[in-house]
C-alpha positions in Angstrom: 53.1 76.8 191.0 50.3 76.9 189.4 50.3 76.8 185.9 47.6 78.3 183.2 45.3 77.0 181.9 45.7 77.0 177.7 42.4 77.9 175.4 45.0 76.8 172.6 42.3 73.3 171.5 44.9 70.1 170.1 43.9 68.8 166.3 43.6 65.9 166.2 47.6 65.7 164.1 49.4 66.8 167.6 52.2 65.6 167.6 52.9 63.0 170.5 56.4 63.9 170.8 55.7 67.4 172.3 53.7 68.4 175.2 50.6 70.1 175.2 50.7 74.4 174.1 51.3 76.1 177.4 52.5 73.0 179.5 55.9 73.1 181.1 58.8 73.5 177.9 57.0 72.4 176.1 58.0 74.4 173.2 61.7 72.4 174.4 59.9 69.8 173.6 58.3 71.1 169.8 60.9 72.8 169.3 63.3 69.0 169.7 60.5 67.3 167.5 61.0 70.0 164.6 65.3 69.6 164.6 64.3 66.2 163.7 62.8 67.7 160.6 65.6 69.6 159.3 68.9 68.9 158.0 71.3 68.3 160.6 73.1 71.1 159.2 69.9 73.8 160.0 68.7 72.5 163.5 72.6 73.7 165.0 71.9 76.7 163.6 71.4 79.7 167.1 68.6 82.0 165.0 66.9 78.5 164.8 67.8 77.2 167.9 66.9 80.4 169.3 63.8 80.9 167.8 61.0 77.9 167.6 58.4 79.6 165.2 61.8 79.7 162.9 62.8 76.6 163.2 58.9 76.3 162.9 59.2 78.0 158.9 61.9 75.5 158.3 60.6 72.7 158.5 57.1 73.2 156.9 59.5 74.0 153.8 61.6 70.9 154.0 58.5 69.1 154.6 56.5 70.4 151.4 59.9 69.5 149.7 60.2 66.2 150.4 56.2 65.5 149.2 57.1 67.1 146.4 60.3 65.1 146.0 58.0 61.9 147.0 55.4 62.9 144.4 58.1 63.2 141.6 58.7 59.7 142.1 56.0 58.0 142.6 55.0 59.5 139.0 58.1 58.7 137.8 57.9 55.1 138.5 57.2 53.1 135.8 58.1 55.4 133.2 62.1 55.3 135.4 62.3 51.5 137.7 61.6 49.8 134.2 64.8 51.2 132.4 66.9 50.8 135.7 66.5 47.1 135.4 63.7 46.5 137.6 61.9 43.6 137.9 58.7 44.9 138.1 57.0 43.0 141.8 60.2 45.6 142.7 58.5 48.1 140.5 54.8 47.8 142.6 56.4 47.5 145.7 58.4 50.8 145.5 55.5 52.5 144.0 53.7 51.7 146.7 55.9 52.6 148.7 56.3 56.1 147.9 52.5 56.4 148.2 52.7 55.8 151.7 55.6 57.9 152.0 53.6 60.8 150.8 50.4 59.6 152.6 53.4 60.3 156.2 54.3 63.3 155.1 51.4 65.3 154.1 50.4 63.7 158.1 53.7 65.4 159.1 52.5 68.4 157.3 49.8 68.8 159.6 51.7 68.3 162.7 53.8 71.5 161.4 51.5 73.9 160.9 49.5 72.7 164.3 53.2 73.1 166.0 53.8 75.8 163.8 50.4 77.7 165.1 50.7 76.8 168.6 54.0 78.2 169.2 53.2 81.6 167.0 49.8 81.6 169.2 52.3 81.3 172.4 54.6 83.5 171.6 56.6 86.1 174.0 54.8 90.0 172.7 51.8 88.5 172.1 
């Protein structure tokens, strides 16, 4: 069987864990990757399992909330951590950790958007 070529351009943010859109079993690899981004209880909901686009939407919302949490933690660390008795070296390390986490989450958010767009483009009925 010859698989049709896909017209979807792969974004530089495309996650390496997800097969190229249009390739064999790519939606399954996308759903697996997306399930890893949401809390386990959501990953088992039948509607999210049957409809990868819904799962992608929830993953987008989840990652956006995580970005807000990490930004808040970053913005409040210098004021809050000394009151908790944290030494300056720990505070500095924690600030770097939160800054790196925000960057990582922003990359994940771009990846989720790319996967969502591909799922919508390749969904049945389009």
